[in-house]
N, C-alpha and C positions, 0 to 999 in steps of 0.2 A: 564203246559207242553208245550203249544204253544210258550211261550216266550223263553223257553230253546231251542226248535227246531229252532226258528228264529236265536238265537245267534250261534248255531252250523252251520246253513246254511251260515250265514255271515262269520264265521271263515273259512269255506270251500271255499267260493267264494274268500275271500281275499288271501288265500294260493294259489289257482289255478291261480289267476290273477297276483299276484305279483312275486312269486318265479321263474316261468319259465323265465320271463323277466329279473330278476336279474341274472339268470344263463347265459343268453346270454352276459350280461356285464362282468361277471366273466370269462367266457370262452375266451373273446377277450382281457382280461387284460394281459399286458406283463408278469405279475408274474405267469400266468397260465401254461406256457410252458417253459422248459429249452432251452438251446442252440440247443439241438438235436431234439426239438419238442415234447419231452415226457411231459406228465402231471406232474405238480409239486404237492407238498403237499397242496399248496394253492388251486389249482383246485379240488383236491380230497376231501379235507375237506368241501369245499363249496358244492360240488356235493352231499356228504352224508347228509349235513344239509338240503339241498333243497329236497332231496328224503324223508327225515323224515317229513318235512313239508307237502309234498304231501300225504304221507301215513296218517298223522293226518287229512288232509282235507278229505280223503276218509272215515276215521273212523267217523269224524264229520257228514258227509252226511248220513252214515248208521245209526248212533245213532239218528240223527234228524228225519230221515224217520221212524225209529222204534218208536220214541216218538210220532210222529203224528199219527201213525197207532195204538197206544195204546198198543204196545208190551212191553213197559217198566213198 
């Protein structure tokens, strides 16, 4: 169970460290906004994907903690 918890914590750490930095790059990409400054589909899709990755990071942390606590 400890090995599983470690993998879940590593997954969570990766998602929390990588995806917000990636969002900064996507948000400043010329494809992120149209001529009027409105968010394009490019930005919206990436924002949704990054949000999903961060939710999965939270779930990984919760399950990892539960596994270490013996709740699983």
